N, C-alpha and C positions, 0 to 999 in steps of 0.2 A: 934345426931349432934347438935351443938350449932349454932343457926342462928344469923346472924348479923343484926343490925338495921341500916337503911340508914342514920338517922339524924346526928349522929356524923361524919360519913364520908362526908355527903353532905354539912353540914354547917361549921363544925370546920375546914374542909380541905380547905375552901376558904381563901386564904391568903389575908393579908391587901393590897398587891400589886394588886391582882385581883379585889378586891372590889373598890380600888381607880381608877383602869383603867375603871371599869364599870361605876362608877359615872361620870368620865370625858368624856367618849366616848361611852355612851350607844347607843344601837340600836334604830332605829326609827328616823324620821325626826325631825328637831328642827328649831325654828324660831330664835335661838340665839346660834348657834353651837360654837361660840368662847367665850361664857361667862363662868365665873367661876361657876361651878355647885355644889359647896359645900352646905351643909345643910343651908337652909335659903335663898339661892339665888333665883332670879326670872327666871333663865334659865328654858326653857320648852322643851318638846318633844311632838310629836303628836302620839297618840295611836289610832289604828283603833278599833272601837267598834261596837256593834250592832246598835247603834244610830248614826253612822258616826264618823268622825275624831274628837278627843277631845284632846285639849292641856292640858298637866299636867306638874307640876313641875318635874324636873329631880330627885329631892330628896325630895319627900313629907314627911312631918314630923308629920302631924296631919291627920290620916286616920280614916275614919268611914266605917264600913262594915255592910251590911244589910241582910246578910244571912249566913248560917252555912258554906257553901263552901268557901266563901270569908274570913271568920274568920280563917278557917283551913289554907288557902293559906297564909294569912298574918303571922300567927304565925309560920308556917313551914319555911317561908323565914326570920324569925327573926325580924319581924315588929310587934310591939304591938299597936293595934289600940287604939285611944282615946275613941272610942265609937263603940258599936255593938248592933244589935237587939238580942233578945233571941228567941229560938224556943219554941214551946208550950209544955214545959216540966217543971216538978216541981223543977228541979235543976238550973234553969236559963240557963247559958251557958252549952253546952253539957258536960256530965260528963267524957268523955275520954280525954278532954283537961287538961293539967297540971294546977293545981290550981294557982301556982305562975305565970304562963303565962297569965291567965285571970284576976288575981287580979288587981284592979284599973281601969279596962275598964268600962266606963260608959254605963249602959244599956239604950238604946234609944227606947225601946218599943218592942212590939211583932213583929215578922218578917214580917208579911203581913200588919201591921198597924204601921209603924215607926212614932215616934214623931218628926215631922219636926222642931218644935221649939227647942226641946232638941238637935237635930243634929246641927242646926244653932248656938246654944249656945256654942258648942264645937269648933267653928271656924275651921272646917276642911279645908285642902287643897286638899283632894281627897276623893271621895266616891266610893266604890266598891259594885256592885250588878249585877242583871241580868234583862233583859227585861221582861222575863216571870213573875218575881216577882213584879217589880216596874216600868215597862214601862209607866204605867199611871201616875206616879209621876215624870217622868223624867224632865219636865219643872221646877217643883218646886225645885227638888233636884239640878238641874244645876244652879239655882240662888244662891244656898248656896255654892257650890264648884264644880269643874270639876268632872263629874260623868261618870265613866267607867262601861258600862254594857256589859256583854256577852249576847248572844241570849237566852240561856237556862241554865239549871243546870243539875246535875246528870250525864247522859251518856257521855257528852263531857267534863268531869271534867279535863282531862289532857290538852286539848286545852285551856280551861278556865283559868287554872293555869298559862299558859304561858302569857295570857293577863294580869292577875293580876300581874305577875312578871314584865312585861314591864311597867305597870302603876306605880309600886313601885320602878322601877329602880333596879331590883334584878335579871337580866337575868343570871348572872354567878352563883348565888346561885341556881336558878331554874334548871340549867343544872346539877349541882351537885346532887340536890335532885332527879331529874328524873333518872340519872345514878345510884344513890344509890338504888332507888326503883327497877330498872331492875336487879341489883345485888341480891337484897333480893328475888325477884321473882325466879331467877335462883337457889338460895340456897334452897328455899322451894320445887321447882319442883324436884331438885336432892334428897332432903331429903325424898320425898314421893315415891322414886323409879325410877325417871326419866320420860322422856316425854311419852314413850309408856305405862307405867303403869298408869300414871296420866290420859292419854287420854282414858283409859278403865274404868274410874270411873265417873258415872253420879251423878251430884249433883243438888239438888233443894234448893231454898230459899223461905220460906213461911213467910208471915207477917200477923199477926192478927191485925186488925185495928178497933178501937172503932168507931161504926157508919157506918161501911162499910163491904163489903164482904171480905172473906179471899183472900189474894193475893198470887198467885204463880208467882214469879218474872220471867220475860222473859230475853231476851238477850241484851236489850238496856236500861240499867240503871247502876248506879254506881257499885253496888256489882257484877253485871254480868261481868263487865270489869275486875275486879280483879280475879274472878274465871277463866275467859278466859285467862288472862295473865299467870296464873299458869299452864294452859293446861287442866283444868278440863272440862268435857263436860256436856251438859245439856240434859235432857230427851226431847222426842218429844213434850210433852205437852207444853213446853215453846214456841214452834212455833205458838201457838194459842194466844199468848199474844197480846193484843191490842196495836198497834204501837210499838210492841216489849217490852213494859213496864211490863205489868202483865196480867195474865189470872185469873179472879176472880171467886171464887167458894163459895158455901154454905158448911156448915159443913157436909152435906149429900154427898158431892162429894170430900171430902178431900183425899180420896184414889188416886185421880188423881195426887196428889203431890208425890207419892211414887218414890223413886230413890235409888241408892246405899247409898247415904248419904243425909240427909235432915237437913238443918239449919232452925231455926225459931225464929222470934222475935215478940214482942208485942208492939203496940202503943196504949197507953191508959189503961183502966182497963181490967184485964184479963177476967173478966166475961162479961163485955159489948162488948169486942172485939171478944167474942166467943172462946177464947183460952181454957178456963176451960172446956167448953162443948165439944169442938172438941178433945182435947188431952185425954179426959176421955172416948171417944166413942170407940165402937168396931171397927169401920172402921179405926181409927187411930192406935189402938193397933195391928191391923192385917196387917199393912203395913210392908213390908220386912225390911225397914230401921229401924223401931221400934223394930221388933223382933230380928234384928241383932245388936242392940245397937248402931246404926249409926244415931241417931237423937240427935241434939245438940241445946239447947236454947242459943241464943246469945243476946247481948245488942243492942237494936234497935237504940239507940243514936249513937253508934259506927258504926254498920254495914249498917245502912240505912240513917241516918240523917247527918253524919259527912261530907262526900263527899270531901275528900282531901288526900294528901299524908301522913299527920300525922296519920289520921284514917286508911289509907290503910296499913301503916307499922304495926299497931297493929293487923289489921285483918289478915295479912299474918302470924303473929305469932300465932294467934288463929287457923287458918287453919292448920298449921303444927302440932300444939298440938292435935287437934281433929282427924285429919286423920291418925295420927300415933298411936292412942290408940288401 
């Protein structure tokens, strides 16, 4: 079965009329509802954020994003930021993002330590980030430009996307994206044999992290939401995850990660993250998923760090490919 990607349907299908209507009469309160809201105008709207109500331009033109989720959101909605932070990876911006879409975006520093001077130099009219990442810098960022923060990142990514869309004035496009994602999810579930068959398959996500224990991902994180949307179930071990995020184990307890299917990714050096040690051990090799050929190495930047609809679309494609082997 050939599966469809949501992006062509989601964005290309948005007519000029719809976009114009969105720009002129966007949701959210405004202190100048009768003003012309064409690009470059001073008309504003009020966006509810984790830091309170924030007035932003109805059509921001110079956007800076300070985390990977915000970068995914902006690009998914057809907005190219003038600046973005980079994750702690060797490739700069995450490698799943199309090169032509990130070309020309100014790197304003590492994600947790953004260069405020570089951000100010870009003269942004909107900054997107989250309280958990940069709440301590809110006052400084707000002096540079209206700053829209969500409370958290990861698990509430769909709700955060809607906040990003409202701040960017892209609600119509956001609805098309969300609808397209739902269609893609339904396609994958059907291709995997339908809801009943999918619900009989237990799946685990394991992440090897340099400088930390091995993480068996729980049910309250980005990748868990995608697995749940498809209808895949999680083993009982995931109920032990701290705050629903992850249950951390040593290589000597990796067999606790066994399931019908195991996906795994690596953050950092394979040796320093214990991936090499663990996947070469007898405990790993004796897991049912390994013996049945149902263990798949996946890209950490895509499956764990991306956090958005563009990443999710690619992950759905990989899920379909892996689970139909």
